[in-house]
DOSE-729901 format. One record per residue (C-alpha): x, y, z; chain. Coordinates in steps of 0.25 Angstrom, whole numbers. Example, Ala and Ser with C-alpha at 12.3 -4.5 7.8 and 13.67 -1.06 7.14 Angstrom:
REM DOSE-729901
<xx = 49, yy = -18, zz = 31, kette = A>
<xx = 55, yy = -4, zz = 29, kette = A>
END
This chain:
REM DOSE-729901
<xx = 473, yy = 411, zz = 276, kette = A>
<xx = 459, yy = 417, zz = 272, kette = A>
<xx = 459, yy = 427, zz = 283, kette = A>
<xx = 470, yy = 434, zz = 277, kette = A>
<xx = 466, yy = 433, zz = 262, kette = A>
<xx = 453, yy = 439, zz = 265, kette = A>
<xx = 460, yy = 450, zz = 274, kette = A>
<xx = 469, yy = 455, zz = 265, kette = A>
<xx = 461, yy = 454, zz = 252, kette = A>
<xx = 449, yy = 461, zz = 261, kette = A>
<xx = 457, yy = 473, zz = 268, kette = A>
<xx = 457, yy = 485, zz = 262, kette = A>
<xx = 468, yy = 489, zz = 274, kette = A>
<xx = 459, yy = 503, zz = 275, kette = A>
<xx = 463, yy = 501, zz = 289, kette = A>
<xx = 450, yy = 502, zz = 296, kette = A>
<xx = 452, yy = 492, zz = 306, kette = A>
<xx = 464, yy = 499, zz = 312, kette = A>
<xx = 456, yy = 511, zz = 313, kette = A>
<xx = 449, yy = 504, zz = 324, kette = A>
<xx = 458, yy = 496, zz = 330, kette = A>
<xx = 464, yy = 499, zz = 341, kette = A>
<xx = 475, yy = 491, zz = 342, kette = A>
<xx = 481, yy = 489, zz = 327, kette = A>
<xx = 486, yy = 504, zz = 318, kette = A>
<xx = 493, yy = 495, zz = 306, kette = A>
<xx = 487, yy = 489, zz = 293, kette = A>
<xx = 501, yy = 481, zz = 292, kette = A>
<xx = 496, yy = 472, zz = 302, kette = A>
<xx = 487, yy = 466, zz = 290, kette = A>
<xx = 498, yy = 461, zz = 284, kette = A>
<xx = 506, yy = 456, zz = 294, kette = A>
<xx = 493, yy = 449, zz = 300, kette = A>
<xx = 491, yy = 442, zz = 284, kette = A>
<xx = 506, yy = 437, zz = 285, kette = A>
<xx = 506, yy = 431, zz = 299, kette = A>
<xx = 493, yy = 424, zz = 294, kette = A>
<xx = 498, yy = 420, zz = 280, kette = A>
<xx = 510, yy = 413, zz = 288, kette = A>
<xx = 518, yy = 424, zz = 280, kette = A>
<xx = 524, yy = 432, zz = 291, kette = A>
<xx = 524, yy = 432, zz = 307, kette = A>
<xx = 517, yy = 444, zz = 314, kette = A>
<xx = 521, yy = 450, zz = 329, kette = A>
<xx = 511, yy = 445, zz = 340, kette = A>
<xx = 507, yy = 460, zz = 344, kette = A>
<xx = 500, yy = 460, zz = 329, kette = A>
<xx = 490, yy = 449, zz = 335, kette = A>
<xx = 490, yy = 453, zz = 349, kette = A>
<xx = 487, yy = 467, zz = 347, kette = A>
<xx = 472, yy = 465, zz = 341, kette = A>
<xx = 459, yy = 466, zz = 350, kette = A>
<xx = 450, yy = 457, zz = 343, kette = A>
<xx = 442, yy = 469, zz = 344, kette = A>
<xx = 435, yy = 468, zz = 329, kette = A>
<xx = 434, yy = 483, zz = 327, kette = A>
<xx = 444, yy = 481, zz = 314, kette = A>
<xx = 436, yy = 472, zz = 309, kette = A>
<xx = 423, yy = 481, zz = 312, kette = A>
<xx = 431, yy = 493, zz = 304, kette = A>
<xx = 435, yy = 485, zz = 293, kette = A>
<xx = 427, yy = 486, zz = 280, kette = A>
<xx = 428, yy = 473, zz = 276, kette = A>
<xx = 427, yy = 466, zz = 291, kette = A>
<xx = 441, yy = 462, zz = 292, kette = A>
<xx = 452, yy = 470, zz = 301, kette = A>
<xx = 462, yy = 465, zz = 308, kette = A>
<xx = 455, yy = 456, zz = 319, kette = A>
<xx = 452, yy = 445, zz = 307, kette = A>
<xx = 469, yy = 442, zz = 306, kette = A>
<xx = 471, yy = 443, zz = 321, kette = A>
<xx = 462, yy = 432, zz = 324, kette = A>
<xx = 468, yy = 421, zz = 315, kette = A>
<xx = 483, yy = 427, zz = 317, kette = A>
<xx = 480, yy = 426, zz = 333, kette = A>
<xx = 477, yy = 411, zz = 330, kette = A>
<xx = 489, yy = 409, zz = 320, kette = A>
<xx = 498, yy = 415, zz = 331, kette = A>
<xx = 494, yy = 407, zz = 342, kette = A>
<xx = 495, yy = 395, zz = 332, kette = A>
<xx = 510, yy = 398, zz = 332, kette = A>
<xx = 515, yy = 404, zz = 345, kette = A>
<xx = 504, yy = 397, zz = 354, kette = A>
<xx = 497, yy = 403, zz = 364, kette = A>
<xx = 503, yy = 416, zz = 375, kette = A>
<xx = 499, yy = 418, zz = 389, kette = A>
<xx = 491, yy = 427, zz = 383, kette = A>
<xx = 482, yy = 419, zz = 375, kette = A>
<xx = 480, yy = 407, zz = 385, kette = A>
<xx = 476, yy = 416, zz = 397, kette = A>
<xx = 463, yy = 416, zz = 392, kette = A>
<xx = 463, yy = 400, zz = 389, kette = A>
<xx = 455, yy = 393, zz = 398, kette = A>
<xx = 463, yy = 382, zz = 400, kette = A>
<xx = 478, yy = 390, zz = 400, kette = A>
<xx = 484, yy = 390, zz = 415, kette = A>
<xx = 485, yy = 406, zz = 414, kette = A>
<xx = 472, yy = 408, zz = 409, kette = A>
<xx = 466, yy = 421, zz = 414, kette = A>
<xx = 452, yy = 418, zz = 421, kette = A>
<xx = 459, yy = 406, zz = 427, kette = A>
<xx = 469, yy = 416, zz = 433, kette = A>
<xx = 459, yy = 426, zz = 440, kette = A>
<xx = 450, yy = 415, zz = 444, kette = A>
<xx = 462, yy = 411, zz = 453, kette = A>
<xx = 463, yy = 425, zz = 456, kette = A>
<xx = 449, yy = 429, zz = 459, kette = A>
<xx = 437, yy = 424, zz = 462, kette = A>
<xx = 429, yy = 420, zz = 452, kette = A>
<xx = 413, yy = 422, zz = 452, kette = A>
<xx = 403, yy = 408, zz = 452, kette = A>
<xx = 392, yy = 407, zz = 442, kette = A>
<xx = 378, yy = 399, zz = 443, kette = A>
<xx = 383, yy = 387, zz = 433, kette = A>
<xx = 369, yy = 379, zz = 434, kette = A>
<xx = 361, yy = 376, zz = 420, kette = A>
<xx = 353, yy = 388, zz = 414, kette = A>
<xx = 348, yy = 392, zz = 403, kette = A>
<xx = 358, yy = 405, zz = 401, kette = A>
<xx = 374, yy = 401, zz = 403, kette = A>
<xx = 380, yy = 415, zz = 404, kette = A>
<xx = 395, yy = 415, zz = 400, kette = A>
<xx = 403, yy = 425, zz = 407, kette = A>
<xx = 416, yy = 422, zz = 401, kette = A>
<xx = 430, yy = 421, zz = 407, kette = A>
<xx = 430, yy = 437, zz = 409, kette = A>
<xx = 416, yy = 437, zz = 416, kette = A>
<xx = 420, yy = 424, zz = 424, kette = A>
<xx = 434, yy = 431, zz = 430, kette = A>
<xx = 436, yy = 444, zz = 426, kette = A>
<xx = 424, yy = 453, zz = 425, kette = A>
<xx = 417, yy = 444, zz = 433, kette = A>
<xx = 405, yy = 459, zz = 434, kette = A>
<xx = 402, yy = 454, zz = 421, kette = A>
<xx = 397, yy = 441, zz = 425, kette = A>
<xx = 392, yy = 445, zz = 438, kette = A>
<xx = 384, yy = 456, zz = 431, kette = A>
<xx = 378, yy = 446, zz = 421, kette = A>
<xx = 374, yy = 435, zz = 432, kette = A>
<xx = 369, yy = 444, zz = 441, kette = A>
<xx = 358, yy = 449, zz = 427, kette = A>
<xx = 356, yy = 434, zz = 423, kette = A>
<xx = 351, yy = 432, zz = 439, kette = A>
<xx = 343, yy = 445, zz = 438, kette = A>
<xx = 337, yy = 439, zz = 425, kette = A>
<xx = 334, yy = 425, zz = 431, kette = A>
<xx = 341, yy = 421, zz = 420, kette = A>
<xx = 342, yy = 405, zz = 418, kette = A>
<xx = 358, yy = 406, zz = 419, kette = A>
<xx = 371, yy = 400, zz = 422, kette = A>
<xx = 385, yy = 403, zz = 420, kette = A>
<xx = 396, yy = 397, zz = 414, kette = A>
<xx = 408, yy = 403, zz = 417, kette = A>
<xx = 424, yy = 400, zz = 421, kette = A>
<xx = 436, yy = 401, zz = 412, kette = A>
<xx = 433, yy = 384, zz = 410, kette = A>
<xx = 422, yy = 389, zz = 399, kette = A>
<xx = 430, yy = 400, zz = 392, kette = A>
<xx = 424, yy = 403, zz = 379, kette = A>
<xx = 439, yy = 403, zz = 373, kette = A>
<xx = 436, yy = 417, zz = 365, kette = A>
<xx = 446, yy = 425, zz = 369, kette = A>
<xx = 456, yy = 414, zz = 369, kette = A>
<xx = 452, yy = 412, zz = 355, kette = A>
<xx = 454, yy = 427, zz = 353, kette = A>
<xx = 469, yy = 427, zz = 358, kette = A>
<xx = 471, yy = 417, zz = 347, kette = A>
<xx = 468, yy = 403, zz = 354, kette = A>
<xx = 455, yy = 397, zz = 350, kette = A>
<xx = 457, yy = 385, zz = 358, kette = A>
<xx = 450, yy = 388, zz = 372, kette = A>
<xx = 437, yy = 390, zz = 361, kette = A>
<xx = 439, yy = 377, zz = 356, kette = A>
<xx = 441, yy = 369, zz = 369, kette = A>
<xx = 430, yy = 377, zz = 378, kette = A>
<xx = 420, yy = 379, zz = 367, kette = A>
<xx = 412, yy = 366, zz = 367, kette = A>
<xx = 412, yy = 364, zz = 382, kette = A>
<xx = 406, yy = 379, zz = 384, kette = A>
<xx = 396, yy = 377, zz = 374, kette = A>
<xx = 393, yy = 363, zz = 383, kette = A>
<xx = 392, yy = 369, zz = 394, kette = A>
<xx = 384, yy = 378, zz = 391, kette = A>
<xx = 374, yy = 370, zz = 384, kette = A>
<xx = 375, yy = 359, zz = 398, kette = A>
<xx = 370, yy = 371, zz = 405, kette = A>
<xx = 357, yy = 373, zz = 396, kette = A>
<xx = 359, yy = 387, zz = 390, kette = A>
<xx = 352, yy = 391, zz = 380, kette = A>
<xx = 359, yy = 404, zz = 381, kette = A>
<xx = 374, yy = 410, zz = 384, kette = A>
<xx = 377, yy = 422, zz = 389, kette = A>
<xx = 392, yy = 427, zz = 387, kette = A>
<xx = 398, yy = 439, zz = 392, kette = A>
<xx = 410, yy = 440, zz = 386, kette = A>
<xx = 409, yy = 445, zz = 371, kette = A>
<xx = 421, yy = 434, zz = 369, kette = A>
<xx = 412, yy = 422, zz = 375, kette = A>
<xx = 401, yy = 429, zz = 367, kette = A>
<xx = 408, yy = 427, zz = 353, kette = A>
<xx = 414, yy = 412, zz = 358, kette = A>
<xx = 400, yy = 407, zz = 361, kette = A>
<xx = 392, yy = 415, zz = 350, kette = A>
<xx = 402, yy = 412, zz = 338, kette = A>
<xx = 414, yy = 404, zz = 340, kette = A>
<xx = 409, yy = 393, zz = 347, kette = A>
<xx = 397, yy = 390, zz = 336, kette = A>
<xx = 407, yy = 392, zz = 326, kette = A>
<xx = 417, yy = 380, zz = 331, kette = A>
<xx = 406, yy = 372, zz = 340, kette = A>
<xx = 394, yy = 374, zz = 334, kette = A>
<xx = 381, yy = 381, zz = 337, kette = A>
<xx = 377, yy = 384, zz = 351, kette = A>
<xx = 364, yy = 379, zz = 355, kette = A>
<xx = 363, yy = 392, zz = 365, kette = A>
<xx = 362, yy = 405, zz = 363, kette = A>
<xx = 373, yy = 415, zz = 365, kette = A>
<xx = 373, yy = 429, zz = 371, kette = A>
<xx = 382, yy = 440, zz = 375, kette = A>
<xx = 379, yy = 444, zz = 389, kette = A>
<xx = 374, yy = 458, zz = 382, kette = A>
<xx = 363, yy = 451, zz = 374, kette = A>
<xx = 357, yy = 441, zz = 385, kette = A>
<xx = 358, yy = 455, zz = 394, kette = A>
<xx = 349, yy = 462, zz = 383, kette = A>
<xx = 340, yy = 451, zz = 381, kette = A>
<xx = 338, yy = 452, zz = 398, kette = A>
<xx = 333, yy = 466, zz = 397, kette = A>
<xx = 325, yy = 464, zz = 386, kette = A>
<xx = 319, yy = 451, zz = 392, kette = A>
<xx = 315, yy = 460, zz = 405, kette = A>
<xx = 323, yy = 451, zz = 412, kette = A>
<xx = 334, yy = 461, zz = 416, kette = A>
<xx = 329, yy = 476, zz = 418, kette = A>
<xx = 337, yy = 488, zz = 420, kette = A>
<xx = 332, yy = 497, zz = 432, kette = A>
<xx = 344, yy = 504, zz = 437, kette = A>
<xx = 347, yy = 517, zz = 431, kette = A>
<xx = 363, yy = 518, zz = 428, kette = A>
<xx = 366, yy = 531, zz = 421, kette = A>
<xx = 377, yy = 529, zz = 413, kette = A>
<xx = 382, yy = 534, zz = 399, kette = A>
<xx = 389, yy = 520, zz = 394, kette = A>
<xx = 396, yy = 517, zz = 384, kette = A>
<xx = 396, yy = 502, zz = 380, kette = A>
<xx = 408, yy = 496, zz = 375, kette = A>
<xx = 407, yy = 485, zz = 364, kette = A>
<xx = 416, yy = 473, zz = 367, kette = A>
<xx = 422, yy = 470, zz = 354, kette = A>
<xx = 419, yy = 454, zz = 353, kette = A>
<xx = 405, yy = 456, zz = 357, kette = A>
<xx = 403, yy = 468, zz = 347, kette = A>
<xx = 412, yy = 467, zz = 336, kette = A>
<xx = 415, yy = 452, zz = 336, kette = A>
<xx = 398, yy = 446, zz = 339, kette = A>
<xx = 391, yy = 458, zz = 337, kette = A>
<xx = 384, yy = 461, zz = 350, kette = A>
<xx = 384, yy = 476, zz = 354, kette = A>
<xx = 368, yy = 481, zz = 354, kette = A>
<xx = 364, yy = 472, zz = 367, kette = A>
<xx = 374, yy = 478, zz = 376, kette = A>
<xx = 367, yy = 494, zz = 374, kette = A>
<xx = 354, yy = 488, zz = 373, kette = A>
<xx = 357, yy = 484, zz = 387, kette = A>
<xx = 362, yy = 498, zz = 391, kette = A>
<xx = 352, yy = 505, zz = 386, kette = A>
<xx = 342, yy = 497, zz = 396, kette = A>
<xx = 349, yy = 504, zz = 407, kette = A>
<xx = 343, yy = 515, zz = 412, kette = A>
<xx = 351, yy = 527, zz = 414, kette = A>
<xx = 362, yy = 521, zz = 405, kette = A>
<xx = 365, yy = 529, zz = 391, kette = A>
<xx = 372, yy = 522, zz = 381, kette = A>
<xx = 383, yy = 530, zz = 373, kette = A>
<xx = 386, yy = 519, zz = 363, kette = A>
<xx = 374, yy = 513, zz = 357, kette = A>
<xx = 380, yy = 506, zz = 345, kette = A>
<xx = 396, yy = 501, zz = 344, kette = A>
<xx = 401, yy = 511, zz = 335, kette = A>
<xx = 415, yy = 514, zz = 338, kette = A>
<xx = 416, yy = 503, zz = 348, kette = A>
<xx = 429, yy = 499, zz = 351, kette = A>
<xx = 438, yy = 488, zz = 359, kette = A>
<xx = 443, yy = 490, zz = 373, kette = A>
<xx = 456, yy = 482, zz = 372, kette = A>
<xx = 454, yy = 471, zz = 379, kette = A>
<xx = 453, yy = 459, zz = 368, kette = A>
<xx = 461, yy = 451, zz = 359, kette = A>
<xx = 471, yy = 450, zz = 369, kette = A>
<xx = 475, yy = 465, zz = 370, kette = A>
<xx = 473, yy = 467, zz = 384, kette = A>
<xx = 484, yy = 455, zz = 388, kette = A>
<xx = 494, yy = 458, zz = 379, kette = A>
<xx = 492, yy = 474, zz = 378, kette = A>
<xx = 485, yy = 477, zz = 390, kette = A>
<xx = 489, yy = 492, zz = 391, kette = A>
<xx = 485, yy = 493, zz = 377, kette = A>
<xx = 472, yy = 487, zz = 378, kette = A>
<xx = 468, yy = 495, zz = 391, kette = A>
<xx = 470, yy = 507, zz = 380, kette = A>
<xx = 460, yy = 502, zz = 371, kette = A>
<xx = 450, yy = 500, zz = 382, kette = A>
<xx = 453, yy = 513, zz = 388, kette = A>
<xx = 447, yy = 520, zz = 373, kette = A>
<xx = 433, yy = 515, zz = 378, kette = A>
<xx = 433, yy = 523, zz = 390, kette = A>
<xx = 436, yy = 535, zz = 379, kette = A>
<xx = 425, yy = 532, zz = 371, kette = A>
<xx = 414, yy = 529, zz = 382, kette = A>
<xx = 420, yy = 542, zz = 389, kette = A>
<xx = 418, yy = 550, zz = 375, kette = A>
<xx = 402, yy = 548, zz = 376, kette = A>
<xx = 402, yy = 549, zz = 389, kette = A>
<xx = 399, yy = 538, zz = 396, kette = A>
<xx = 402, yy = 534, zz = 411, kette = A>
<xx = 401, yy = 518, zz = 408, kette = A>
<xx = 407, yy = 508, zz = 399, kette = A>
<xx = 399, yy = 495, zz = 398, kette = A>
<xx = 404, yy = 482, zz = 390, kette = A>
<xx = 401, yy = 467, zz = 391, kette = A>
<xx = 415, yy = 460, zz = 388, kette = A>
<xx = 425, yy = 457, zz = 400, kette = A>
<xx = 437, yy = 460, zz = 393, kette = A>
<xx = 433, yy = 474, zz = 388, kette = A>
<xx = 427, yy = 477, zz = 403, kette = A>
<xx = 440, yy = 470, zz = 409, kette = A>
<xx = 450, yy = 481, zz = 399, kette = A>
<xx = 438, yy = 493, zz = 401, kette = A>
<xx = 440, yy = 493, zz = 416, kette = A>
<xx = 454, yy = 491, zz = 414, kette = A>
<xx = 457, yy = 502, zz = 405, kette = A>
<xx = 446, yy = 511, zz = 414, kette = A>
<xx = 452, yy = 512, zz = 428, kette = A>
<xx = 453, yy = 526, zz = 428, kette = A>
<xx = 442, yy = 529, zz = 419, kette = A>
<xx = 427, yy = 536, zz = 422, kette = A>
<xx = 420, yy = 525, zz = 415, kette = A>
<xx = 416, yy = 513, zz = 421, kette = A>
<xx = 416, yy = 499, zz = 414, kette = A>
<xx = 403, yy = 491, zz = 416, kette = A>
<xx = 400, yy = 477, zz = 410, kette = A>
<xx = 386, yy = 477, zz = 405, kette = A>
<xx = 380, yy = 466, zz = 414, kette = A>
<xx = 386, yy = 474, zz = 425, kette = A>
<xx = 380, yy = 488, zz = 420, kette = A>
<xx = 365, yy = 479, zz = 418, kette = A>
<xx = 366, yy = 473, zz = 431, kette = A>
<xx = 368, yy = 488, zz = 437, kette = A>
<xx = 356, yy = 491, zz = 430, kette = A>
<xx = 350, yy = 480, zz = 436, kette = A>
<xx = 352, yy = 483, zz = 449, kette = A>
<xx = 365, yy = 473, zz = 451, kette = A>
<xx = 378, yy = 478, zz = 454, kette = A>
<xx = 390, yy = 469, zz = 456, kette = A>
<xx = 403, yy = 474, zz = 460, kette = A>
<xx = 414, yy = 472, zz = 453, kette = A>
<xx = 429, yy = 475, zz = 455, kette = A>
<xx = 435, yy = 481, zz = 441, kette = A>
<xx = 449, yy = 482, zz = 450, kette = A>
<xx = 451, yy = 467, zz = 457, kette = A>
<xx = 444, yy = 464, zz = 440, kette = A>
<xx = 457, yy = 472, zz = 434, kette = A>
<xx = 468, yy = 467, zz = 443, kette = A>
<xx = 465, yy = 452, zz = 443, kette = A>
<xx = 464, yy = 452, zz = 428, kette = A>
<xx = 477, yy = 458, zz = 428, kette = A>
<xx = 483, yy = 449, zz = 437, kette = A>
<xx = 479, yy = 437, zz = 430, kette = A>
<xx = 483, yy = 444, zz = 418, kette = A>
<xx = 499, yy = 444, zz = 423, kette = A>
<xx = 497, yy = 430, zz = 429, kette = A>
<xx = 492, yy = 425, zz = 415, kette = A>
<xx = 500, yy = 433, zz = 405, kette = A>
<xx = 515, yy = 433, zz = 406, kette = A>
<xx = 520, yy = 447, zz = 406, kette = A>
<xx = 507, yy = 454, zz = 406, kette = A>
<xx = 507, yy = 470, zz = 405, kette = A>
<xx = 521, yy = 469, zz = 412, kette = A>
<xx = 525, yy = 480, zz = 401, kette = A>
<xx = 511, yy = 488, zz = 404, kette = A>
<xx = 512, yy = 488, zz = 419, kette = A>
<xx = 500, yy = 483, zz = 418, kette = A>
END
């Protein structure tokens, strides 16, 4: 297998990847993955499921390899051999145990306008069903800026990126072309995504599978920065906080987007940004299926972000990823530092306040996990 040959020949076994990895500490993992991918040996599921797919290892590797480059094809091989588990199908839009369908049964889903528009806002499944404050804040800002927009929301338009990360690329191939056609049908010149995974799907994965898109793809942080530069949004309220910007892994390391959110924050009166670069950024512990496979360990990783923010004297953490926000809020229920979505924080600076119900959000999502996943959290008291 080409990836194995490349990894084996170029890896110096220097251990830099393990120094930054919050999940693995054994160089022997490489030989286990080599053997499994080449069909010479079996591998335990834990060796595959513990990876956050955060990309810290690849960034740290002197030759750009790391652990993730082997984990992704190994997960796909595992699925081909063993089939999908309920922890993987829970994000498949066509599965009976789809997490977002279950939450929709338990709670009201906001309805957004679906007319034509030159801008399509794509809140993703997390923004539609779980972290609703993300979508509500972004839409309030679009209204304030008088943007000609429409919203493409709902599990039926799931981009498929999370399923692909779990080892199942099926939803991307089933939904991708239909999503592209729906965006074209609405007359969009620009697509704005809230979720870093959705951004990667439309900006990177879809063009490789379906061909070049004829509309621009921006992450919401990029579009909000643009609206401020154009004078369509003016943050006027003074928010006197020292903030820690948490870089979402799949937005920063995977897609190279890290400056725009910081530029937005620096335009807000009274706000001091503590970390002006993504240097020393780390994972929140949510991704790669770790949140559902190892719940308490996932939240422990998220707790480290509070210590990093605390060390810099911050009273607020800001992020712009639904998974990050969910994990940080759940891990920080007893913390003094508060967590905000970027669009939510900018909304406050623009005089817009939207109530959010963190405790209800956490109760609903954990209830849905239990209904969708067999044995979820039983050994951890969740």
